[in-house]
C-alpha positions in Angstrom: 130.7 56.9 109.3 132.6 57.8 112.5 135.9 56.7 113.8 136.2 56.5 117.6 139.3 57.0 119.7 140.8 59.4 117.2 143.4 62.1 117.9 144.5 65.3 116.2 147.2 63.2 114.4 144.4 61.2 112.8 142.7 64.4 111.7 146.0 65.6 110.3 146.5 62.4 108.3 142.9 62.5 106.9 143.2 66.2 105.9 146.7 65.7 104.4 145.4 62.9 102.3 142.6 65.1 101.0 144.9 68.0 100.2 147.3 65.9 98.2 144.5 65.6 95.7 143.9 69.4 95.5 143.7 71.0 92.1 145.1 74.2 93.5 148.6 75.3 92.8 149.2 75.9 96.5 151.7 73.7 98.2 150.4 71.0 100.5 151.9 71.6 104.0 153.9 68.8 105.6 151.8 66.5 107.8 153.9 67.7 110.8 152.6 71.2 110.3 149.0 70.0 110.2 149.6 67.9 113.4 151.0 71.0 115.2 148.2 73.2 113.9 145.4 70.9 114.9 147.0 70.0 118.3 147.3 73.7 119.2 143.7 74.5 118.1 142.4 71.4 120.0 144.0 72.6 123.3 142.9 76.2 122.6 139.3 74.9 122.4 139.6 73.9 126.1 140.5 77.4 127.2 138.3 80.2 128.3 138.9 83.9 127.8 137.1 86.3 130.1 135.0 83.4 131.4 133.9 82.5 127.9 134.8 79.4 125.8 137.1 80.1 122.9 135.5 80.0 119.4 137.8 80.8 116.5 138.5 80.4 112.9 141.9 80.2 111.3 142.9 80.1 107.6 146.1 78.6 106.3 147.3 81.3 103.9 150.7 82.3 102.6 151.6 85.9 103.6 154.0 86.2 100.6 151.1 85.6 98.1 147.7 85.6 99.9 145.7 86.2 96.8 147.4 84.4 93.9 144.4 84.4 91.5 142.1 87.4 92.1 139.0 87.7 90.0 138.9 90.2 87.2 135.9 92.0 88.7 135.8 91.2 92.5 132.6 91.8 94.3 132.7 94.5 96.9 132.0 92.1 99.8 135.0 89.9 98.8 137.5 89.0 101.6 140.8 90.8 102.1 143.8 90.2 104.4 145.0 92.7 106.9 148.5 92.0 108.1 149.8 92.6 111.7 152.9 94.6 112.2 154.8 91.5 113.2 154.3 87.7 113.2 152.8 86.2 116.4 153.7 82.6 117.4 150.9 80.2 117.1 150.4 79.3 120.7 147.4 78.5 122.9 147.7 81.6 125.0 148.0 83.9 121.9 145.0 82.3 120.1 142.9 82.6 123.3 143.7 86.2 123.6 143.1 87.0 119.9 139.8 85.1 119.9 138.1 88.1 121.6 138.9 90.2 118.6 138.2 87.5 116.0 134.6 86.4 116.1 134.5 83.5 113.7 131.2 84.7 112.4 132.9 87.7 110.9 136.7 87.1 110.6 139.4 84.5 110.4 143.0 84.6 111.7 145.6 84.2 108.9 148.2 81.6 109.8 151.1 80.0 108.0 154.5 78.3 108.7 158.1 79.1 108.1 160.9 76.9 106.5 161.3 75.1 109.8 157.6 74.3 110.0 157.0 76.7 112.8 153.4 78.1 112.7 152.6 81.8 113.2 149.7 84.2 113.0 150.3 87.0 110.6 147.0 88.8 110.1 143.2 88.8 109.9 140.7 88.1 107.1 137.5 90.1 106.9 134.0 89.6 105.4 133.6 86.1 106.8 129.9 86.7 107.5 129.1 86.0 103.9 130.7 82.6 104.1 128.7 81.8 107.2 125.5 83.1 105.7 125.9 80.8 102.7 126.6 77.8 104.8 123.6 78.5 106.9 121.2 79.0 103.9 120.9 82.7 104.8 122.4 83.7 101.4 122.1 82.4 97.8 125.7 83.3 96.9 129.0 81.8 98.0 132.3 83.3 96.9 135.7 81.7 96.7 137.5 81.3 99.9 141.0 82.5 100.9 144.0 80.3 101.5 144.2 76.5 101.4 141.6 75.6 104.1 139.9 76.9 107.2 139.7 75.3 110.7 136.9 76.3 113.1 136.8 75.8 116.8 133.1 75.3 117.3 133.0 73.8 120.8 135.2 72.2 123.5 137.5 69.7 121.7 135.6 70.2 118.4 137.4 71.2 115.2 135.8 71.5 111.8 138.1 71.6 108.8 136.7 73.2 105.6 138.1 73.3 102.1 136.2 75.9 100.2 132.6 74.8 101.0 133.4 71.2 101.5 133.7 69.7 105.0 136.9 67.6 105.1 136.3 66.3 108.6 135.2 67.1 112.1 137.0 66.0 115.2 134.7 65.8 118.3 136.7 64.9 121.3 137.9 61.4 120.3 135.6 60.9 117.4 136.6 61.7 113.8 133.6 62.3 111.5 134.8 62.3 107.9 131.3 63.1 106.5 127.8 63.9 107.6 124.6 62.1 106.5 122.4 64.1 104.1 119.2 62.6 105.4 117.1 65.7 104.7 117.5 65.2 100.9 118.1 61.5 100.5 116.4 58.4 101.9 113.3 57.8 104.1 113.7 60.9 106.3 113.7 63.0 103.2 110.5 61.3 101.9 108.7 62.1 105.2 109.8 65.7 105.0 108.8 66.1 101.4 105.4 64.6 102.2 105.0 67.3 104.9 105.2 69.9 102.2 102.0 68.7 100.6 99.9 71.7 101.7 102.4 74.1 100.2 102.5 72.0 97.0 98.7 72.1 96.7 98.8 75.9 97.2 101.4 76.4 94.6 99.6 74.1 92.1 96.5 76.3 92.5 98.6 79.5 92.2 100.1 78.4 88.9 96.8 77.3 87.4 95.3 80.7 88.2 98.3 83.1 87.6 100.4 81.2 85.1 98.3 78.5 83.4 101.0 77.7 80.9 103.5 76.8 83.7 103.7 73.1 84.8 103.8 72.4 88.5 106.2 69.5 87.8 108.8 72.1 86.8 108.5 73.8 90.2 108.0 70.8 92.6 111.7 70.3 93.1 112.1 74.0 94.0 109.3 73.6 96.6 111.1 70.6 98.2 114.4 72.6 98.2 112.8 75.6 99.9 111.2 73.4 102.6 114.3 71.3 103.2 116.6 74.4 103.5 114.1 76.1 105.8 114.0 73.1 108.1 117.8 73.0 108.1 117.9 76.6 109.1 115.5 75.9 112.0 117.8 73.1 113.2 120.9 75.4 112.9 119.2 78.1 115.0 118.3 75.5 117.7 121.9 74.3 117.6 123.0 77.9 118.1 121.3 78.2 121.5 123.4 75.3 122.8 120.6 74.4 125.1 119.5 71.2 123.4 116.0 70.6 122.2 113.7 68.3 120.4 111.2 68.4 117.5 108.4 66.0 116.9 106.5 65.8 113.6 103.4 63.6 113.8 99.7 63.3 112.8 98.9 61.6 116.1 99.0 63.8 119.2 98.2 61.0 121.6 100.8 60.3 124.3 101.9 64.0 124.3 101.3 66.6 127.0 101.8 70.1 125.6 102.5 72.6 128.3 102.2 75.7 126.0 99.7 74.9 123.3 99.4 77.2 120.3 98.6 77.0 116.6 101.2 78.7 114.5 100.9 78.4 110.7 102.8 81.5 109.7 106.0 79.6 108.7 104.1 77.3 106.4 102.3 80.2 104.8 105.5 82.3 104.5 107.2 79.4 102.7 104.3 79.2 100.3 104.5 83.0 99.8 108.3 82.7 99.1 107.8 80.1 96.4 105.1 82.3 94.8 107.2 85.4 94.8 110.2 83.4 93.4 108.0 82.3 90.5 106.8 85.8 89.9 110.4 87.1 90.0 111.8 84.3 87.7 109.0 84.6 85.1 109.3 88.4 85.1 113.0 88.3 84.5 112.5 85.7 81.8 110.1 87.9 79.9 112.6 90.8 80.1 115.4 88.5 78.8 113.2 87.4 75.9 112.4 91.0 75.0 116.1 92.0 75.0 117.2 88.9 73.1 114.6 89.7 70.4 116.5 92.9 69.5 114.7 95.3 71.8 117.0 97.7 73.6 114.5 98.8 76.3 111.9 97.2 78.5 108.4 98.4 79.1 107.3 100.4 82.1 105.0 97.5 83.1 107.9 95.0 83.0 110.1 97.3 85.1 107.4 97.8 87.7 106.7 94.0 87.9 110.4 93.2 88.3 110.8 95.8 91.0 107.7 94.7 92.9 108.7 91.0 92.6 112.1 91.8 94.1 110.8 93.7 97.0 108.0 91.1 97.7 110.6 88.3 97.6 112.8 90.2 100.1 109.9 90.8 102.4 108.8 87.2 102.6 112.4 86.0 103.1 112.6 88.3 106.1 109.3 86.9 107.3 110.6 83.4 107.2 113.7 84.5 109.1 111.4 85.9 111.8 109.3 82.8 112.0 112.3 80.5 112.4 113.7 82.7 115.2 110.2 82.6 116.9 110.0 78.8 116.8 113.7 78.1 117.5 113.6 80.1 120.8 110.7 77.8 122.0 113.1 74.9 122.0 114.9 76.5 125.0 112.0 75.5 127.2 112.3 71.9 128.5 110.3 69.6 126.4 109.7 69.2 122.6 108.4 71.5 119.9 105.4 69.8 118.3 104.5 70.0 114.6 101.7 68.5 112.7 102.4 66.8 109.4 101.1 70.0 107.7 104.1 71.7 109.4 101.8 73.9 111.6 103.5 74.3 115.0 101.1 73.1 117.7 103.0 74.1 120.8 106.2 73.6 122.9 107.2 72.3 126.3 105.8 68.9 125.2 106.3 65.8 127.3 106.0 62.2 125.9 103.9 59.8 128.0 104.5 56.6 126.1 107.0 54.3 127.7 107.1 51.1 125.7 110.4 50.8 123.8 111.8 48.3 121.3 114.4 45.9 122.7 116.9 47.3 120.2 117.2 50.1 117.7 119.3 50.4 114.6 121.9 53.1 113.9 122.1 53.8 110.2 125.5 54.6 108.6 123.9 55.9 105.5 121.1 58.3 104.7 119.2 55.5 102.9 119.3 53.1 105.8 120.2 50.1 103.8 120.3 46.8 105.7 124.1 46.5 105.4 124.5 50.0 107.0 122.4 49.2 110.1 124.0 48.5 113.5 121.8 47.2 116.4 122.1 48.9 119.8 120.3 49.0 123.1 118.1 52.0 123.5 118.7 52.1 127.2 122.2 53.4 126.6 120.7 56.8 125.7 119.5 59.6 127.9 115.9 60.4 128.9 115.2 62.8 126.0 116.4 60.2 123.5 114.6 57.3 125.1 111.3 59.3 125.1 111.6 60.0 121.4 112.5 56.4 120.7 109.4 55.3 122.6 107.1 57.7 120.8 108.4 57.0 117.3 108.3 53.2 118.0 104.6 53.4 119.0 103.6 55.9 116.3 104.7 54.8 112.9 105.1 57.7 110.4 106.2 60.2 113.0 109.6 61.8 112.8 111.6 62.8 115.9 114.7 64.9 116.1 116.8 65.4 119.2 119.4 68.2 119.4 122.0 67.8 122.1 123.6 70.7 124.0 126.8 70.0 122.2 125.0 70.4 118.8 124.7 66.7 117.8 121.5 66.0 116.0 119.9 62.5 115.9 116.8 61.6 113.9 114.4 58.8 114.7 111.7 57.1 112.7 110.1 53.6 112.5 110.8 52.1 109.0 108.9 48.9 108.5 109.6 46.9 111.7 112.7 48.7 112.8 113.3 51.9 114.8 116.1 53.6 112.9 118.4 56.3 114.3 120.5 58.6 112.1 123.3 60.6 113.7 125.9 63.1 112.4 123.3 64.9 110.3 124.2 67.4 107.6 122.3 70.7 108.1 124.7 73.2 106.7 125.2 73.8 102.9 128.3 71.8 102.5 129.2 71.2 98.9 131.7 69.0 97.1 134.6 71.2 95.9 135.7 71.0 92.3 139.1 71.9 93.5 139.6 68.4 95.1 140.3 65.5 92.9 138.6 62.2 93.9 141.0 59.7 95.5 142.2 56.9 93.3 141.7 53.5 94.8 
């Protein structure tokens, strides 16, 4: 769901309502503080510093007690606050200047407010790359976050407000997006994507029958789906990162497509299958060691140690291989035209142009991942740009295909024909946002 004609005051009202239900002992700031904070960041997002757009992260955190509940055994890569020698007023010019020293991929500015509600910058927070890595599926671990919440300037007039790993809301120019649609794990788009993992599932089923005949494939099928969905999300995130715009088409029918740069690249698919196999090896090896230790043994065998070590290194290697494959494919999206995949998820080329022109008289925008009838809103496809209209035309004429268009501003729209309707989903969830247990659900 999106709310048009919104302002920073609407974002402040939405976030304030969420924070009032926080389970944390931290004080909820007055709504006027949130209004001032979001307004300042919104105007900062319009600035440039040294000819580059400002990108920034700020954390609302109390300088008098920045770490009220530290863990007993903190991990070495846990965040820490480094205070400035003096407080700096939270102003557009100061934030723009500090942005050059505060890459949001690695650090966040620590901000707070005084008794009069005046905001100030008092320090910097390090180790932010681990937070970003987890959100982008590059890491399996996510640690607790500092302060009350974070705000990210991700583009011109675009603010993301995060509470822990939960996205509270995004303000894009005049549109307030309180949530993103999880179409990659729920609904008809998810079904198409899971179907495209059939080759990997067949390979894993054969692997288990040969290497671990006592293991049931049903116990691992969900893991295969998760690996594929997260890998696809990472591909979309990398394409977003180029800020060039792009398109992906997944189809079993290559008619009506002209591919300028044809190729056959199956390495990503094979690497994902290899990752699942090595994950199984690693899990079962660790399980055998745990069983031995729980039975009263105080040591493990040399064979178990070697198997565990080899499984760990093999898993790391294939994870790096997947990262390389994703970078290889994502960079191809910077050439005008679409990146083409078969339903077996083998890349078939890039620079693709769609020839089909016939479009439906109307398409339906879905407000839910499941595309229920009540959630559909009809609209005229001619209102969209050339890239979107081409994808609409192809998916309308080729049922079963799945088209994704990534705009230069990072918006992702997904298209597919479901029964007799061409459905479009927008505001797609691709990062690893998670509901925070520190927020109580609102009472109606």
